[in-house]
N, C-alpha and C positions, 0 to 999 in steps of 0.2 A: 688509424691514420699514421702515416710514415713519420719518423722523427727527424728526416732530413731537413735541415733548416730551410733550404730553398722551398721545399714543398710546403712546409708549415707557413712560411711567409706568404706564399702565393695563395693558399687557401684562405688566410685571413683577409688578405687584400681583395680577393674575389667577392667575399661577403661584404666588404666595405663598398666596393664599386656597385653591387646590386643594390644596396641600401641607398647610396648616393643617387643612383638613377631615380629611384622611388621618390626620394625626398626633393629632388630638382624637377619632378614631373615629367621625367623622360620615359617613365614606365609606371605601370599600374598593375595591381593584383599579382598573378602569377605569370604575366607575360614577360617575354624577353629572357635572354640568357647571356652568360659570360663564360669564356674559356681562356686558359693560359697554357703555354708550352711548358712541360715539366720533363726535362731530359728528353728521352725518346717518347715519352708519354704525353698525355693531355689531361688537364683538369677541366671539368666542366660542371656547371651548376645543375642540381637535380630537377626533375620534372615536378611541376605542380606545387612547389614550396614557396610561399610569399616571402618577399625580401626580408620583412621584419622577423621572420621565424628562421631564417638561414644561420647556420653556424658553420665553422670551418670543417667540422667532421662530415657535413653534408655534402661537401664538394666531391664529385665522382672521378676517380682516376680511370682513364681509358687507355689501354694499351694499343699499339700500332694495329693489332689484329681485330680491334673492336671489343675485346673482352674487358670485364671489370673484375676487381677483387671480390671474393666471396663476402656477402654481407652488405656490399655497397648499395646505395639507393639507386633508384632507376634514373639514368641520366636524362638531360633535356631531350625532348623529341627532336631538336635541331642538332644533336651531337655530330651527325654525319657531315652537316654543313661546316661546322667548326673544324672537324678533322680534315676535311677536304681542303680548307683554306690554309691550314698550318702545313699540310703536306705539300701544297703547291707553292707556298711562299715562305722560303727560309728567312726572309727578312721580318716576318711577323712572329710576334711572341705572345700576342693576346687578341681575342676577338670579342667585341661587345655588340650585342643585338638588342634593339628596343623598339617599342611601339610609340615613339614620341609623337605628339599630336599633329604638328604641322608637316613633319616629314611623312607621316602616315597619310595625311590628306592628299599630299601630292603623289605619293606611291599609288593610292587608290585612283587617282585621276590619270595615272600613267605619265606624269609631267616630271622630267628630270630638272634639276636646279641648274639654270644656265649661268653664264659668266656675267652676272649682274653686279658683283661686288668682289673686291680682291680676296676677301676671306673665303670665298668659295674654294680657293686654291688650297685651303687646309685640307681638302679631301684628297689631294694628291693629283688632281687634274683641273682643267679649265671649267669643268661641270660636274655635277653629281648625276650619274646615269641612273636608269631604272632597269633592274634585272627582271626578265620575263617572269610571269606568274607560274608557280607550280605548288602543288599541295604541301602544307607545312610538314616537316619531317621526312619529305621524300628525297630519294637520290637525285631526282630531276631538279629539285629546288637547289640542293647542294651544288650541282653542276652549273646551274644558271648563275648562282651568286659568285661562284669561283671565277667564272668567265667575266662577269661584269666588273669584278674587283681587279682584274688584270692590270697591274701597274699602278693601282689607286689604293687609297686607304679606305674609302667610303662608297657605298652605292645604296640607293633606295631599292626596295623590294616590292614589286607590283602587288597591289591589294594586301599589303603586309606591314612594312615598316621600314626601318633603316638598319644597316649593319656596318661596323667599322672593323678593320684589321690593321693593327699597328704594332710597333715594336714592343710595347709593354701596356699594362693595364691602365696606368695614368694617362698615357698618350691617347690610348683608345677611347677613354671616357671623355677627355677634353674634345676630341674631334667629334664624337657623338653629340656632345652639347652644342658645338659650333655648328654641325650640320642641321640640328633643329632650329637654331637661330637663323641661319640663312634660309631655311625652308619657310620660317615665319615671315621673314622680310620679303621673299619672293611672293608668298601668298598674299601678303599685304599689297605689293605692287599691282598684282593682277586685278585688285578691286579698283584701281585708278588708271587702268589703261595699259598695264604691263611695264616691265623695267626697261631702262636704257642700258644696253649690253656693252661690256668692255670689249675692245678689239682683241683678236687672237694673239697678236704680237705682244700686246700688253700683258695678257694672261701668261704668255711664255716667260716674260720678264719677272713677273711676280712669282711663278713657279720656281724660277732660278733663285730668287732672293729667299724664298721660304726655305731653301736647302741649307742656309746658314743663318736662319732666323732664330732668335732666342739663346738660351744658354746651352751650349753643346758639351 
């Protein structure tokens, strides 16, 4: 493992994020994955290692040409999706993908999360769309997700789960948690006749406010 301070810190934080998703019920078993930009390269979680067994040394460095250092573990099967997002989005420094229950329920039903609550705007848009289905680990899935994320932080993935692309790991984890909460609220409203949606101009105002929300 490299001794570069930034890389060492990123590796450690990626382990913490994977374990936090597991602890908060956003992920289970070996599903889900995390990546982070590391200079011109990318760090991504390994394939098939449960969150509780991950260590910083397990994180896999992937170079721009897709190669990995000798002796590295096999990267997540979704590494092309992560690399595609980071290549397309210079504003993104980290990607979090998980199979959180309610987001996955909606993804399997092909239902985007509409403008039913102002916190939907945390996703970077007035709704959370659903990227078309493609086999996991495929180039087609990577392309579908990159396109669905255009200008947004989050999207659902049809018959799969949710994915978040954000400036850093902490922000990405927070958005993933909020997307799951909004998915749960929407799922709940469907049981009692569906939500009352906010107007488009109101969502525009909310999105504008979110640009200066919190501690910057």
